[in-house]
C-alpha positions in Angstrom: 0.0 0.0 0.0 1.4 3.4 -1.0 2.3 5.8 1.8 0.1 8.9 2.1 2.0 11.9 0.8 2.5 14.9 3.1 1.4 18.3 2.0 3.2 21.6 2.5 1.2 24.6 3.7 1.1 25.9 0.1 -0.4 22.7 -1.4 -3.8 24.2 -2.2 -2.1 27.3 -3.8 0.0 25.0 -6.0 -3.1 23.3 -7.3 -4.8 26.7 -7.8 -1.8 27.8 -9.9 -2.1 24.8 -12.1 1.0 23.0 -10.9 1.8 19.4 -12.0 2.4 17.6 -8.7 4.8 14.7 -8.1 5.9 12.7 -5.1 9.2 14.0 -3.7 10.8 13.1 -0.3 7.4 11.9 1.0 5.6 15.1 -0.1 3.2 16.0 -2.9 5.3 18.7 -4.6 5.0 20.9 -7.7 7.5 19.9 -10.4 6.3 22.6 -12.8 3.6 25.2 -13.4 1.9 26.0 -16.8 4.9 28.2 -17.7 7.0 25.1 -18.0 10.4 24.1 -16.7 12.5 25.9 -19.4 10.7 29.2 -19.0 10.6 28.9 -15.2 14.4 28.3 -15.2 15.1 31.3 -17.4 12.7 33.6 -15.5 14.5 32.8 -12.3 17.8 33.8 -13.9 16.3 37.0 -15.4 13.8 38.2 -12.8 12.6 36.3 -9.6 11.2 32.9 -8.9 9.3 31.8 -5.8 10.0 28.2 -4.6 8.1 26.2 -2.0 10.8 24.4 0.0 8.7 23.8 3.1 9.4 20.1 2.8 12.9 20.8 4.2 13.4 20.3 7.9 13.9 23.2 10.3 15.5 22.5 13.7 16.5 24.8 16.5 19.3 24.0 19.0 19.5 26.0 22.3 22.0 26.1 25.1 25.4 27.4 26.1 27.0 24.2 24.7 24.9 24.0 21.5 27.7 25.3 19.2 30.4 23.0 20.7 28.0 20.1 20.6 27.0 20.5 16.9 30.7 21.0 16.0 31.4 17.5 17.2 29.1 16.2 14.3 30.3 18.4 11.4 33.7 19.3 9.9 32.8 23.0 10.1 33.6 25.9 12.4 30.4 26.4 14.5 31.9 27.8 17.7 33.2 31.0 15.9 30.2 31.3 13.5 29.3 35.0 13.9 25.8 36.0 15.1 23.7 36.8 12.1 25.6 34.5 9.7 24.9 31.0 8.4 27.3 28.3 7.0 27.1 25.2 4.9 27.8 22.0 6.8 27.7 18.2 6.5 26.9 15.5 9.0 29.6 12.7 8.5 29.7 9.1 9.7 32.6 7.2 11.2 33.9 6.3 7.7 33.8 10.0 6.6 30.7 9.4 4.5 28.1 12.2 4.2 24.8 11.5 6.2 23.3 14.8 5.0 24.2 18.4 4.1 22.6 21.3 5.9 22.7 25.0 6.7 23.5 26.3 10.2 22.8 29.9 11.3 23.7 31.6 14.6 20.7 33.5 15.9 22.6 34.7 19.0 21.5 34.0 22.6 23.1 30.5 22.4 20.6 29.5 19.6 21.4 27.8 16.3 18.9 27.4 13.4 19.4 24.4 11.1 17.8 23.6 7.7 18.2 19.9 6.7 17.1 18.0 3.6 13.5 16.7 3.5 14.3 13.0 2.9 16.8 13.0 5.8 15.1 15.2 8.4 13.8 12.4 10.7 17.1 10.6 10.7 19.0 13.9 11.2 16.8 14.7 14.2 17.5 11.2 15.6 21.2 11.6 15.0 21.2 15.0 16.8 19.2 13.6 19.7 21.4 10.5 20.1 24.7 12.3 20.0 24.2 15.8 21.5 20.7 15.6 23.1 22.3 15.7 26.5 24.2 18.9 25.7 21.5 21.2 24.3 17.8 21.5 23.7 16.8 20.2 20.3 13.5 21.5 18.9 12.2 20.3 15.5 9.9 22.9 13.7 8.8 20.5 11.0 5.1 21.3 11.3 5.3 24.8 12.7 7.2 26.6 10.0 7.2 26.8 6.2 10.2 27.8 4.0 10.0 29.9 0.9 12.9 30.7 -1.5 12.8 33.9 -3.5 15.6 33.6 -6.1 16.9 35.7 -9.0 18.3 39.2 -9.7 15.0 40.9 -8.9 14.6 39.2 -5.5 16.1 42.1 -3.6 13.8 44.8 -5.0 10.8 42.6 -4.5 11.5 41.7 -0.9 12.7 45.2 0.1 9.1 46.4 -0.7 8.0 44.4 2.3 11.2 44.9 4.5 13.6 47.6 3.3 16.4 46.2 5.6 16.9 43.1 3.4 18.7 45.2 0.8 21.6 45.7 3.2 22.1 42.0 3.8 25.0 40.1 2.1 25.4 36.5 1.0 24.9 34.1 3.9 23.7 36.7 6.4 20.7 35.6 8.4 18.3 37.7 10.6 14.9 37.6 12.2 12.5 40.2 10.8 8.9 40.9 10.3 7.2 40.3 6.9 3.5 41.1 6.7 3.5 41.3 10.5 4.8 37.8 10.9 8.0 36.7 12.7 10.3 35.4 10.0 13.9 34.3 9.7 15.5 35.5 6.4 18.8 34.5 4.9 20.4 35.9 1.8 21.1 32.6 0.2 19.6 29.9 -1.9 20.4 26.9 -4.1 20.1 28.3 -7.6 23.4 30.2 -8.0 21.5 33.4 -8.1 21.1 36.2 -5.5 18.1 35.7 -3.4 16.6 34.9 0.0 15.2 31.9 1.9 12.4 32.8 4.3 11.2 30.8 7.3 7.7 31.8 8.2 5.0 30.3 10.5 3.1 27.7 8.5 -0.2 29.4 9.1 1.1 32.6 7.3 2.9 31.0 4.4 0.1 31.3 1.9 -0.4 34.9 2.7 3.2 35.7 2.1 3.4 33.6 -1.1 0.4 35.3 -2.6 1.8 38.7 -1.8 5.2 37.9 -3.4 3.5 36.3 -6.5 1.4 39.5 -6.9 4.7 41.4 -7.6 5.2 41.7 -11.4 8.8 40.2 -11.3 7.8 37.0 -9.6 6.6 33.7 -11.0 6.1 30.4 -9.1 8.8 27.9 -9.9 8.7 24.1 -9.5 11.2 21.3 -8.6 12.1 20.8 -12.3 13.7 24.2 -12.7 15.1 24.1 -9.2 17.1 21.0 -10.3 18.3 22.5 -13.5 19.3 25.8 -11.8 21.3 24.0 -9.1 22.9 21.7 -11.6 24.1 24.7 -13.7 25.5 26.2 -10.5 27.5 23.0 -9.8 25.7 22.4 -6.5 25.2 19.0 -5.0 21.9 17.3 -4.4 22.0 14.9 -1.4 21.2 11.3 -2.4 22.4 11.9 -5.9 25.8 13.7 -5.9 26.8 12.6 -2.4 25.7 10.0 0.1 26.9 7.9 3.0 29.3 6.2 0.5 31.0 9.5 -0.5 33.3 11.6 1.6 33.6 15.4 1.4 37.0 15.0 -0.4 35.5 12.6 -3.0 32.5 15.0 -3.4 34.9 17.9 -4.1 33.7 19.7 -1.0 37.0 20.4 0.7 36.1 24.1 0.5 33.3 23.4 3.0 35.7 22.0 5.6 36.6 25.0 7.8 40.4 25.6 8.0 40.3 25.4 11.8 38.9 21.9 11.6 41.4 20.6 9.0 44.4 18.4 10.0 46.6 21.5 10.6 43.9 23.6 12.1 43.6 24.9 15.7 40.6 22.6 16.3 41.6 19.8 14.0 39.3 16.9 13.7 36.8 16.0 16.4 34.1 15.1 13.9 33.1 11.5 12.8 35.4 10.1 10.2 38.0 12.8 10.5 41.0 10.4 10.2 39.6 9.1 6.9 38.9 12.5 5.5 42.4 13.8 6.5 44.0 10.7 5.0 42.2 11.4 1.7 43.1 15.1 1.8 46.8 14.2 2.2 47.0 11.2 -0.1 44.3 11.8 -2.7 41.2 9.8 -3.6 40.5 7.1 -6.2 37.5 9.0 -7.6 36.1 12.4 -7.3 33.1 14.5 -8.4 33.7 16.6 -11.5 31.7 18.7 -14.0 30.9 17.1 -17.4 30.0 18.9 -20.6 28.4 16.6 -23.2 29.6 17.6 -26.7 26.4 16.5 -28.4 22.8 17.6 -27.8 21.9 14.3 -26.1 21.2 14.9 -22.4 23.2 12.5 -20.2 21.2 11.4 -17.2 22.0 10.1 -13.7 23.3 6.5 -13.7 24.9 6.6 -17.2 28.2 4.9 -17.3 31.3 6.9 -18.3 34.0 5.2 -20.3 37.4 6.2 -21.8 38.3 6.0 -25.5 39.0 2.2 -25.1 35.5 1.7 -23.7 36.9 1.0 -20.2 34.5 2.1 -17.4 36.0 5.1 -15.5 32.9 6.5 -13.7 29.2 7.2 -13.5 27.0 10.2 -13.9 25.4 11.4 -10.6 23.3 14.3 -12.0 22.5 15.4 -15.6 20.1 17.2 -17.8 19.7 20.2 -20.1 21.0 23.6 -18.9 18.6 26.2 -20.3 20.9 29.1 -19.5 23.9 27.4 -21.1 21.7 26.2 -23.9 23.4 22.8 -23.7 23.4 19.6 -21.7 25.3 19.5 -18.4 26.2 16.8 -16.0 28.2 15.9 -12.9 29.8 12.5 -12.2 32.2 10.5 -10.2 35.3 9.8 -12.2 38.5 7.8 -11.5 41.0 10.4 -10.4 43.5 9.7 -13.3 40.7 10.8 -15.7 39.5 13.7 -13.7 41.7 16.5 -15.1 40.0 19.4 -16.8 39.4 19.0 -20.6 39.8 15.2 -20.4 37.8 13.5 -23.2 35.5 10.8 -22.1 32.2 9.2 -23.2 28.9 8.6 -21.5 26.9 5.5 -22.5 23.4 6.5 -23.4 21.0 3.8 -24.6 24.0 1.7 -25.8 25.6 4.6 -27.7 28.6 6.6 -26.7 28.1 10.4 -26.2 31.4 12.4 -26.2 31.9 14.7 -23.2 34.8 16.5 -21.5 35.6 17.1 -17.9 34.7 20.8 -17.2 35.1 23.3 -14.4 32.1 24.2 -12.3 29.9 26.1 -11.9 28.7 25.9 -15.6 26.9 29.2 -15.2 28.6 31.9 -13.1 27.2 32.3 -9.5 25.8 35.7 -8.7 25.6 35.8 -4.9 25.5 39.3 -3.5 28.7 39.8 -1.3 28.3 43.6 -0.9 
């Protein structure tokens, strides 16, 4: 018997807007609206798109030991994370594999605000409770709050009509503020490669805010289809596809996300699960790593496609792939044997029994446009 899909607080609005709904991470979610994935993608790059990401998990940690406790589970500097800033982090396991990736913000007053992936949120909550539940208060907000993402170059002028102070925020800043009289948490961040904001709002007020934002001339509703193609062009990982418990941060090309103070030569080196394995890989290299791939034909190369060298020998597999509307060409990411992972290396993806030529490419495929002030 199929499991009943959960609904976000905007479910009725999605139906009203003509969305095509699909199951995603246990939720009934909009994959596209009548505008269509291609136009939704391009509209976000040119104007502003509104995404419902309320399926994600929001969790608050409280207590004087909360930062130190959380730092024991991630290879990231949480102790010195400034108030009003957020940081990208990963939960690792004892082998250095990635249990989930998440955002962590410092609200001040010994309070941290976490956003975790929808499919992992229950296990993430259990992981936190099992490992640091004695050291801080852990409060899931799964039902209480919704999460909206307003993304694109026009996002700032749209949102400053409701709260002028958002214009002064820079990339990864995070602050509580009022929108339409509701207590919100707003970060200048997102997962499209564009400037924009993510807005945590009480679930009961989510539809009111979404309607207000959609009433602005620059804003269109955007579904999961375009969210995926936008993040792929930006070279951003999707948990469960581009990283999982079998991949380490080094293999996933996420060394940049390991804070310098937590690295082998840092002042607070290690102390997170799997640190020895991660440090050994950082020093000695890895057998395979995540790279960007540009197909040289119009054929899209999808997740799961084998990658071979000119002799037909298997050297890797595609983890994400599709058409990049901004680039006007197919794009992909994959895990490749390290000896074939240098930029411009010529390889082939096997698509329906045929070889599609591709080359290893730098990422992002489309320049990121975060606002850094």
